[in-house]
MIPA-675924 format. One record per residue (C-alpha): x, y, z. Coordinates in Angstrom, 1 decimal. Layout:
<doza><east>X</east><north>Y</north><up>Z</up></doza>
...
This chain:
<doza><east>-5.9</east><north>44.8</north><up>-85.9</up></doza>
<doza><east>-7.6</east><north>47.9</north><up>-84.7</up></doza>
<doza><east>-6.8</east><north>51.2</north><up>-86.4</up></doza>
<doza><east>-7.5</east><north>53.6</north><up>-83.5</up></doza>
<doza><east>-5.3</east><north>51.5</north><up>-81.0</up></doza>
<doza><east>-2.5</east><north>51.2</north><up>-83.5</up></doza>
<doza><east>-2.6</east><north>55.0</north><up>-84.1</up></doza>
<doza><east>-2.2</east><north>55.8</north><up>-80.5</up></doza>
<doza><east>0.6</east><north>53.3</north><up>-80.3</up></doza>
<doza><east>2.3</east><north>54.9</north><up>-83.3</up></doza>
<doza><east>2.0</east><north>58.4</north><up>-81.7</up></doza>
<doza><east>3.8</east><north>57.2</north><up>-78.6</up></doza>
<doza><east>6.4</east><north>55.4</north><up>-80.7</up></doza>
<doza><east>7.2</east><north>58.6</north><up>-82.6</up></doza>
<doza><east>7.6</east><north>60.5</north><up>-79.4</up></doza>
<doza><east>9.7</east><north>57.9</north><up>-77.7</up></doza>
<doza><east>13.1</east><north>59.3</north><up>-79.1</up></doza>
<doza><east>12.2</east><north>62.8</north><up>-78.0</up></doza>
<doza><east>11.3</east><north>61.6</north><up>-74.5</up></doza>
<doza><east>14.6</east><north>59.7</north><up>-74.3</up></doza>
<doza><east>16.6</east><north>62.8</north><up>-75.4</up></doza>
<doza><east>14.8</east><north>65.2</north><up>-73.1</up></doza>
<doza><east>15.0</east><north>63.1</north><up>-70.0</up></doza>
<doza><east>18.5</east><north>61.8</north><up>-70.7</up></doza>
<doza><east>17.6</east><north>58.2</north><up>-70.1</up></doza>
<doza><east>20.3</east><north>55.6</north><up>-69.8</up></doza>
<doza><east>20.7</east><north>52.9</north><up>-72.4</up></doza>
<doza><east>19.2</east><north>50.3</north><up>-70.1</up></doza>
<doza><east>16.1</east><north>52.5</north><up>-69.5</up></doza>
<doza><east>15.7</east><north>53.2</north><up>-73.3</up></doza>
<doza><east>15.9</east><north>49.5</north><up>-74.0</up></doza>
<doza><east>13.3</east><north>48.8</north><up>-71.3</up></doza>
<doza><east>11.0</east><north>51.4</north><up>-73.0</up></doza>
<doza><east>11.4</east><north>49.7</north><up>-76.3</up></doza>
<doza><east>10.5</east><north>46.3</north><up>-74.8</up></doza>
<doza><east>7.4</east><north>47.9</north><up>-73.2</up></doza>
<doza><east>6.4</east><north>49.4</north><up>-76.6</up></doza>
<doza><east>6.8</east><north>45.9</north><up>-78.2</up></doza>
<doza><east>4.7</east><north>44.4</north><up>-75.4</up></doza>
<doza><east>2.0</east><north>47.1</north><up>-76.0</up></doza>
<doza><east>2.0</east><north>46.3</north><up>-79.7</up></doza>
<doza><east>1.6</east><north>42.7</north><up>-79.0</up></doza>
<doza><east>-1.4</east><north>43.3</north><up>-76.7</up></doza>
<doza><east>-3.0</east><north>45.4</north><up>-79.4</up></doza>
<doza><east>-2.8</east><north>42.4</north><up>-81.7</up></doza>
<doza><east>-4.4</east><north>40.2</north><up>-79.0</up></doza>
<doza><east>-7.1</east><north>42.8</north><up>-78.4</up></doza>
<doza><east>-8.1</east><north>42.5</north><up>-82.0</up></doza>
<doza><east>-9.2</east><north>39.0</north><up>-81.2</up></doza>
<doza><east>-10.4</east><north>39.3</north><up>-77.6</up></doza>
<doza><east>-12.2</east><north>42.7</north><up>-77.8</up></doza>
<doza><east>-12.2</east><north>43.7</north><up>-81.5</up></doza>
<doza><east>-12.9</east><north>47.4</north><up>-82.2</up></doza>
<doza><east>-16.4</east><north>48.0</north><up>-83.5</up></doza>
<doza><east>-16.3</east><north>49.0</north><up>-87.2</up></doza>
<doza><east>-18.7</east><north>48.7</north><up>-90.1</up></doza>
<doza><east>-18.2</east><north>45.7</north><up>-92.4</up></doza>
<doza><east>-17.4</east><north>48.0</north><up>-95.4</up></doza>
<doza><east>-15.7</east><north>51.4</north><up>-95.3</up></doza>
<doza><east>-15.1</east><north>53.3</north><up>-98.5</up></doza>
<doza><east>-12.3</east><north>55.7</north><up>-98.0</up></doza>
<doza><east>-12.7</east><north>58.6</north><up>-100.5</up></doza>
<doza><east>-12.2</east><north>62.1</north><up>-101.6</up></doza>
<doza><east>-15.8</east><north>63.3</north><up>-102.0</up></doza>
<doza><east>-15.4</east><north>64.9</north><up>-105.4</up></doza>
<doza><east>-13.3</east><north>62.1</north><up>-107.0</up></doza>
<doza><east>-14.6</east><north>60.6</north><up>-110.2</up></doza>
<doza><east>-13.0</east><north>57.3</north><up>-109.5</up></doza>
<doza><east>-14.6</east><north>57.3</north><up>-106.0</up></doza>
<doza><east>-18.0</east><north>58.1</north><up>-107.7</up></doza>
<doza><east>-17.5</east><north>55.1</north><up>-110.0</up></doza>
<doza><east>-17.3</east><north>52.8</north><up>-107.0</up></doza>
<doza><east>-19.8</east><north>54.6</north><up>-104.9</up></doza>
<doza><east>-22.5</east><north>54.6</north><up>-107.6</up></doza>
<doza><east>-22.0</east><north>50.9</north><up>-108.3</up></doza>
<doza><east>-22.2</east><north>50.0</north><up>-104.7</up></doza>
<doza><east>-25.4</east><north>52.1</north><up>-104.3</up></doza>
<doza><east>-26.9</east><north>50.5</north><up>-107.3</up></doza>
<doza><east>-26.2</east><north>47.0</north><up>-105.9</up></doza>
<doza><east>-27.8</east><north>47.9</north><up>-102.6</up></doza>
<doza><east>-24.6</east><north>47.2</north><up>-100.7</up></doza>
<doza><east>-24.4</east><north>48.9</north><up>-97.4</up></doza>
<doza><east>-21.2</east><north>50.8</north><up>-96.6</up></doza>
<doza><east>-19.9</east><north>53.8</north><up>-94.7</up></doza>
<doza><east>-18.0</east><north>56.4</north><up>-96.6</up></doza>
<doza><east>-14.9</east><north>58.0</north><up>-94.9</up></doza>
<doza><east>-13.8</east><north>61.1</north><up>-96.8</up></doza>
<doza><east>-10.2</east><north>62.3</north><up>-96.5</up></doza>
<doza><east>-8.6</east><north>65.7</north><up>-97.1</up></doza>
<doza><east>-7.4</east><north>66.0</north><up>-100.7</up></doza>
<doza><east>-4.3</east><north>64.0</north><up>-101.6</up></doza>
<doza><east>-2.9</east><north>63.9</north><up>-98.0</up></doza>
<doza><east>-3.3</east><north>60.1</north><up>-97.9</up></doza>
<doza><east>-1.6</east><north>59.6</north><up>-101.3</up></doza>
<doza><east>1.5</east><north>61.6</north><up>-100.8</up></doza>
<doza><east>2.1</east><north>61.1</north><up>-97.0</up></doza>
<doza><east>0.7</east><north>57.6</north><up>-96.5</up></doza>
<doza><east>0.9</east><north>56.0</north><up>-99.9</up></doza>
<doza><east>-2.8</east><north>55.4</north><up>-99.9</up></doza>
<doza><east>-4.8</east><north>56.4</north><up>-102.9</up></doza>
<doza><east>-8.6</east><north>56.5</north><up>-103.1</up></doza>
<doza><east>-11.0</east><north>54.9</north><up>-103.5</up></doza>
<doza><east>-9.9</east><north>52.3</north><up>-101.0</up></doza>
<doza><east>-12.3</east><north>49.7</north><up>-99.6</up></doza>
<doza><east>-11.7</east><north>48.5</north><up>-96.1</up></doza>
<doza><east>-13.4</east><north>45.1</north><up>-95.3</up></doza>
<doza><east>-14.0</east><north>43.6</north><up>-91.9</up></doza>
<doza><east>-14.9</east><north>40.0</north><up>-91.5</up></doza>
<doza><east>-14.8</east><north>39.1</north><up>-87.8</up></doza>
<doza><east>-11.5</east><north>40.0</north><up>-86.4</up></doza>
<doza><east>-9.8</east><north>40.2</north><up>-89.9</up></doza>
<doza><east>-9.4</east><north>43.5</north><up>-91.6</up></doza>
<doza><east>-8.5</east><north>43.8</north><up>-95.3</up></doza>
<doza><east>-8.4</east><north>46.6</north><up>-97.8</up></doza>
<doza><east>-8.4</east><north>46.9</north><up>-101.6</up></doza>
<doza><east>-7.3</east><north>49.9</north><up>-103.6</up></doza>
<doza><east>-8.0</east><north>50.9</north><up>-107.3</up></doza>
<doza><east>-11.6</east><north>51.1</north><up>-108.5</up></doza>
<doza><east>-11.3</east><north>48.2</north><up>-111.0</up></doza>
<doza><east>-10.1</east><north>45.8</north><up>-108.3</up></doza>
<doza><east>-12.7</east><north>46.9</north><up>-105.9</up></doza>
<doza><east>-15.5</east><north>46.2</north><up>-108.4</up></doza>
<doza><east>-14.0</east><north>42.8</north><up>-109.0</up></doza>
<doza><east>-14.1</east><north>42.0</north><up>-105.3</up></doza>
<doza><east>-17.7</east><north>43.2</north><up>-104.9</up></doza>
<doza><east>-18.8</east><north>41.0</north><up>-107.8</up></doza>
<doza><east>-17.2</east><north>38.0</north><up>-106.3</up></doza>
<doza><east>-18.2</east><north>38.7</north><up>-102.7</up></doza>
<doza><east>-21.8</east><north>39.5</north><up>-103.4</up></doza>
<doza><east>-22.8</east><north>37.5</north><up>-106.5</up></doza>
<doza><east>-24.6</east><north>35.0</north><up>-104.3</up></doza>
<doza><east>-25.5</east><north>37.1</north><up>-101.3</up></doza>
<doza><east>-29.2</east><north>37.6</north><up>-100.6</up></doza>
<doza><east>-30.3</east><north>41.3</north><up>-100.7</up></doza>
<doza><east>-27.6</east><north>42.4</north><up>-103.1</up></doza>
<doza><east>-28.2</east><north>42.9</north><up>-106.8</up></doza>
<doza><east>-24.8</east><north>42.8</north><up>-108.5</up></doza>
<doza><east>-25.7</east><north>41.5</north><up>-112.0</up></doza>
<doza><east>-24.5</east><north>44.8</north><up>-113.4</up></doza>
<doza><east>-21.0</east><north>44.1</north><up>-112.0</up></doza>
<doza><east>-20.5</east><north>40.9</north><up>-114.1</up></doza>
<doza><east>-17.0</east><north>41.4</north><up>-115.7</up></doza>
<doza><east>-17.6</east><north>40.3</north><up>-119.4</up></doza>
<doza><east>-14.7</east><north>40.7</north><up>-121.8</up></doza>
<doza><east>-16.4</east><north>43.5</north><up>-123.6</up></doza>
<doza><east>-17.0</east><north>45.3</north><up>-120.3</up></doza>
<doza><east>-13.4</east><north>44.8</north><up>-119.0</up></doza>
<doza><east>-12.0</east><north>46.2</north><up>-122.3</up></doza>
<doza><east>-14.3</east><north>49.2</north><up>-122.2</up></doza>
<doza><east>-13.5</east><north>49.8</north><up>-118.5</up></doza>
<doza><east>-9.9</east><north>50.1</north><up>-119.3</up></doza>
<doza><east>-10.7</east><north>52.8</north><up>-121.8</up></doza>
<doza><east>-12.9</east><north>54.6</north><up>-119.3</up></doza>
<doza><east>-10.2</east><north>54.5</north><up>-116.7</up></doza>
<doza><east>-7.8</east><north>56.1</north><up>-119.1</up></doza>
<doza><east>-10.5</east><north>58.7</north><up>-119.7</up></doza>
<doza><east>-10.5</east><north>59.3</north><up>-116.0</up></doza>
<doza><east>-6.8</east><north>59.7</north><up>-115.9</up></doza>
<doza><east>-6.8</east><north>62.2</north><up>-118.7</up></doza>
<doza><east>-9.5</east><north>64.1</north><up>-116.8</up></doza>
<doza><east>-7.2</east><north>64.2</north><up>-113.8</up></doza>
<doza><east>-4.6</east><north>66.1</north><up>-116.0</up></doza>
<doza><east>-7.3</east><north>68.3</north><up>-117.4</up></doza>
<doza><east>-8.9</east><north>69.3</north><up>-114.0</up></doza>
<doza><east>-5.6</east><north>69.9</north><up>-112.2</up></doza>
<doza><east>-4.3</east><north>72.0</north><up>-115.2</up></doza>
<doza><east>-7.2</east><north>74.4</north><up>-114.5</up></doza>
<doza><east>-7.9</east><north>74.0</north><up>-110.8</up></doza>
<doza><east>-4.4</east><north>74.3</north><up>-109.3</up></doza>
<doza><east>-4.3</east><north>77.9</north><up>-110.5</up></doza>
<doza><east>-7.1</east><north>78.7</north><up>-108.0</up></doza>
<doza><east>-6.0</east><north>77.7</north><up>-104.4</up></doza>
<doza><east>-9.3</east><north>78.2</north><up>-102.7</up></doza>
<doza><east>-11.3</east><north>76.4</north><up>-105.3</up></doza>
<doza><east>-8.8</east><north>73.4</north><up>-105.2</up></doza>
<doza><east>-9.0</east><north>73.3</north><up>-101.4</up></doza>
<doza><east>-12.8</east><north>73.3</north><up>-101.6</up></doza>
<doza><east>-12.6</east><north>70.3</north><up>-104.0</up></doza>
<doza><east>-10.3</east><north>68.6</north><up>-101.6</up></doza>
<doza><east>-12.8</east><north>68.8</north><up>-98.8</up></doza>
<doza><east>-11.5</east><north>71.8</north><up>-96.9</up></doza>
<doza><east>-15.2</east><north>72.9</north><up>-96.4</up></doza>
<doza><east>-16.5</east><north>69.4</north><up>-95.8</up></doza>
<doza><east>-17.4</east><north>68.8</north><up>-92.1</up></doza>
<doza><east>-17.1</east><north>65.0</north><up>-92.7</up></doza>
<doza><east>-13.4</east><north>65.4</north><up>-93.3</up></doza>
<doza><east>-11.3</east><north>65.2</north><up>-90.0</up></doza>
<doza><east>-10.7</east><north>68.7</north><up>-88.7</up></doza>
<doza><east>-7.0</east><north>68.3</north><up>-88.5</up></doza>
<doza><east>-6.9</east><north>67.3</north><up>-92.1</up></doza>
<doza><east>-8.9</east><north>70.4</north><up>-93.1</up></doza>
<doza><east>-6.6</east><north>72.6</north><up>-91.2</up></doza>
<doza><east>-3.3</east><north>71.2</north><up>-92.5</up></doza>
<doza><east>-4.5</east><north>71.2</north><up>-96.2</up></doza>
<doza><east>-4.1</east><north>75.0</north><up>-96.2</up></doza>
<doza><east>-0.4</east><north>75.3</north><up>-95.3</up></doza>
<doza><east>0.5</east><north>72.2</north><up>-97.3</up></doza>
<doza><east>-1.2</east><north>73.4</north><up>-100.4</up></doza>
<doza><east>2.1</east><north>74.6</north><up>-102.1</up></doza>
<doza><east>3.7</east><north>71.2</north><up>-101.4</up></doza>
<doza><east>0.7</east><north>69.2</north><up>-102.6</up></doza>
<doza><east>0.3</east><north>71.3</north><up>-105.7</up></doza>
<doza><east>4.0</east><north>70.8</north><up>-106.6</up></doza>
<doza><east>3.7</east><north>67.1</north><up>-106.1</up></doza>
<doza><east>0.6</east><north>66.9</north><up>-108.2</up></doza>
<doza><east>2.2</east><north>68.9</north><up>-111.0</up></doza>
<doza><east>5.2</east><north>66.5</north><up>-111.0</up></doza>
<doza><east>3.4</east><north>63.2</north><up>-110.5</up></doza>
<doza><east>0.5</east><north>63.9</north><up>-113.0</up></doza>
<doza><east>2.9</east><north>65.7</north><up>-115.4</up></doza>
<doza><east>0.7</east><north>68.9</north><up>-115.5</up></doza>
<doza><east>2.1</east><north>70.8</north><up>-118.4</up></doza>
<doza><east>0.6</east><north>72.6</north><up>-121.3</up></doza>
<doza><east>1.7</east><north>69.8</north><up>-123.7</up></doza>
<doza><east>0.2</east><north>67.1</north><up>-121.5</up></doza>
<doza><east>-3.0</east><north>69.1</north><up>-121.1</up></doza>
<doza><east>-3.3</east><north>69.4</north><up>-124.9</up></doza>
<doza><east>-2.8</east><north>65.6</north><up>-125.2</up></doza>
<doza><east>-5.3</east><north>64.9</north><up>-122.4</up></doza>
<doza><east>-7.9</east><north>67.0</north><up>-124.1</up></doza>
<doza><east>-7.4</east><north>65.2</north><up>-127.4</up></doza>
<doza><east>-7.9</east><north>61.8</north><up>-125.8</up></doza>
<doza><east>-10.9</east><north>63.1</north><up>-123.8</up></doza>
<doza><east>-12.5</east><north>64.5</north><up>-127.0</up></doza>
<doza><east>-11.8</east><north>61.4</north><up>-129.0</up></doza>
<doza><east>-13.8</east><north>59.2</north><up>-126.5</up></doza>
<doza><east>-16.5</east><north>61.7</north><up>-126.2</up></doza>
<doza><east>-17.0</east><north>61.9</north><up>-129.9</up></doza>
<doza><east>-17.2</east><north>58.1</north><up>-130.3</up></doza>
<doza><east>-19.7</east><north>57.7</north><up>-127.5</up></doza>
<doza><east>-21.7</east><north>60.7</north><up>-128.6</up></doza>
<doza><east>-22.2</east><north>58.9</north><up>-131.9</up></doza>
<doza><east>-23.0</east><north>55.6</north><up>-130.2</up></doza>
<doza><east>-25.5</east><north>57.3</north><up>-127.9</up></doza>
<doza><east>-27.3</east><north>59.1</north><up>-130.7</up></doza>
<doza><east>-29.6</east><north>56.2</north><up>-131.3</up></doza>
<doza><east>-31.2</east><north>56.6</north><up>-127.9</up></doza>
<doza><east>-30.0</east><north>53.4</north><up>-126.3</up></doza>
<doza><east>-30.1</east><north>52.7</north><up>-122.6</up></doza>
<doza><east>-26.8</east><north>51.0</north><up>-122.1</up></doza>
<doza><east>-23.6</east><north>51.9</north><up>-124.1</up></doza>
<doza><east>-22.5</east><north>48.4</north><up>-124.7</up></doza>
<doza><east>-25.4</east><north>46.1</north><up>-125.0</up></doza>
<doza><east>-29.1</east><north>45.5</north><up>-124.3</up></doza>
<doza><east>-31.4</east><north>47.5</north><up>-122.1</up></doza>
<doza><east>-29.9</east><north>46.6</north><up>-118.7</up></doza>
<doza><east>-27.4</east><north>49.1</north><up>-117.6</up></doza>
<doza><east>-24.1</east><north>47.8</north><up>-116.2</up></doza>
<doza><east>-21.1</east><north>49.2</north><up>-114.2</up></doza>
<doza><east>-19.4</east><north>50.7</north><up>-117.3</up></doza>
<doza><east>-22.5</east><north>52.9</north><up>-117.9</up></doza>
<doza><east>-22.2</east><north>54.2</north><up>-114.3</up></doza>
<doza><east>-18.5</east><north>54.7</north><up>-114.8</up></doza>
<doza><east>-18.8</east><north>56.8</north><up>-117.9</up></doza>
<doza><east>-21.5</east><north>58.9</north><up>-116.1</up></doza>
<doza><east>-19.1</east><north>59.2</north><up>-113.1</up></doza>
<doza><east>-16.1</east><north>60.2</north><up>-115.1</up></doza>
<doza><east>-18.1</east><north>62.7</north><up>-117.2</up></doza>
<doza><east>-19.7</east><north>64.0</north><up>-114.0</up></doza>
<doza><east>-16.3</east><north>65.4</north><up>-113.0</up></doza>
<doza><east>-16.5</east><north>68.1</north><up>-115.6</up></doza>
<doza><east>-20.3</east><north>68.3</north><up>-116.2</up></doza>
<doza><east>-21.1</east><north>68.4</north><up>-112.4</up></doza>
<doza><east>-24.8</east><north>67.3</north><up>-113.0</up></doza>
<doza><east>-27.4</east><north>67.5</north><up>-110.2</up></doza>
<doza><east>-27.0</east><north>64.5</north><up>-107.8</up></doza>
<doza><east>-23.4</east><north>64.1</north><up>-108.6</up></doza>
<doza><east>-22.1</east><north>61.8</north><up>-105.8</up></doza>
<doza><east>-25.6</east><north>60.8</north><up>-104.7</up></doza>
<doza><east>-25.5</east><north>63.3</north><up>-102.0</up></doza>
<doza><east>-22.1</east><north>62.5</north><up>-100.8</up></doza>
<doza><east>-20.2</east><north>65.1</north><up>-102.7</up></doza>
<doza><east>-22.4</east><north>68.2</north><up>-102.2</up></doza>
<doza><east>-19.9</east><north>69.9</north><up>-99.9</up></doza>
<doza><east>-17.1</east><north>69.7</north><up>-102.5</up></doza>
<doza><east>-19.3</east><north>70.6</north><up>-105.5</up></doza>
<doza><east>-17.9</east><north>73.2</north><up>-107.9</up></doza>
<doza><east>-20.5</east><north>75.3</north><up>-109.8</up></doza>
<doza><east>-19.6</east><north>76.2</north><up>-113.4</up></doza>
<doza><east>-19.7</east><north>79.9</north><up>-112.5</up></doza>
<doza><east>-16.9</east><north>79.4</north><up>-110.0</up></doza>
<doza><east>-14.5</east><north>78.0</north><up>-112.6</up></doza>
<doza><east>-11.9</east><north>80.0</north><up>-114.6</up></doza>
<doza><east>-12.8</east><north>81.2</north><up>-118.0</up></doza>
<doza><east>-10.5</east><north>78.7</north><up>-119.7</up></doza>
<doza><east>-11.9</east><north>75.8</north><up>-117.7</up></doza>
<doza><east>-15.5</east><north>77.0</north><up>-118.4</up></doza>
<doza><east>-14.7</east><north>77.3</north><up>-122.1</up></doza>
<doza><east>-13.7</east><north>73.6</north><up>-122.2</up></doza>
<doza><east>-16.8</east><north>72.6</north><up>-120.4</up></doza>
<doza><east>-19.2</east><north>74.6</north><up>-122.6</up></doza>
<doza><east>-17.4</east><north>73.5</north><up>-125.8</up></doza>
<doza><east>-17.9</east><north>69.8</north><up>-124.7</up></doza>
<doza><east>-21.5</east><north>70.3</north><up>-123.9</up></doza>
<doza><east>-22.0</east><north>71.9</north><up>-127.3</up></doza>
<doza><east>-20.0</east><north>69.3</north><up>-129.3</up></doza>
<doza><east>-21.3</east><north>66.2</north><up>-127.6</up></doza>
<doza><east>-25.0</east><north>66.8</north><up>-126.9</up></doza>
<doza><east>-26.0</east><north>63.1</north><up>-127.0</up></doza>
<doza><east>-23.4</east><north>61.9</north><up>-124.5</up></doza>
<doza><east>-24.2</east><north>64.9</north><up>-122.2</up></doza>
<doza><east>-28.0</east><north>64.4</north><up>-122.3</up></doza>
<doza><east>-27.5</east><north>60.6</north><up>-121.7</up></doza>
<doza><east>-25.3</east><north>61.3</north><up>-118.6</up></doza>
<doza><east>-27.8</east><north>64.0</north><up>-117.3</up></doza>
<doza><east>-30.6</east><north>61.5</north><up>-117.7</up></doza>
<doza><east>-28.8</east><north>58.7</north><up>-115.9</up></doza>
<doza><east>-28.1</east><north>61.0</north><up>-113.0</up></doza>
<doza><east>-31.7</east><north>62.2</north><up>-112.9</up></doza>
<doza><east>-33.1</east><north>58.7</north><up>-113.1</up></doza>
<doza><east>-30.8</east><north>56.7</north><up>-110.9</up></doza>
<doza><east>-28.7</east><north>59.1</north><up>-108.7</up></doza>
<doza><east>-31.3</east><north>60.7</north><up>-106.6</up></doza>
């Protein structure tokens, strides 16, 4: 299958009822148009085998500032896996197409596949590249301890979504900036449509993420519980949170999740600069949370900042 050809076909398919109504086609003519559209669709399928559309082997669909995207992005960079990142505008894909990010699109010959959810993407990368020359994926090995810790970190990431949207949705322009409205890599039509659709998207986010004062308080409690535990763990100066001196994917995940609120230098490895939010741009309550966490969890903060400085240039 080829995305661009299917998109063009889809546009014509959506317009077909309008054309039939405007021109007053007969039933026979409308049926003929439907048959031609089906034939066109079949030819697109055949073209995927005869003349496949050129596309990179791996495409990471993203929102540049997303901490779950940064989790996958950083681990792919650490493994030396080549990919192309394709940023989208905010939550348009999730609420209008049912496609959350990160999403990894894979091309093998004429076959196109895709995987969603950061944990499933990392499992695929481990299985696909464990024996590939040139890729270093030892850090992706899914041991029982790492899998259990990853689940806790993913929950930390979900709580951070509640936290960030509780604060961010009150500032329309700052939210649009985080969604990529100022990112030239986001398709222009998505950047344009984000602004008029902001009230709709904000409403949907508040409902789906349950953004309420009570849930914000619960999210902060969970966030601070994990940070306190890891701050104590990291106080001994260890390199990796779980074991040994060799860092693994859970180390990068904790740094990626914490990077959402800490916004250290090199967050995103150069791919999130256009969506970066400086601390001075945030509201007073949001800044108060950040500064409190920096003061209360100095070992965890210093460890994340060091990891970004050493490995996320």
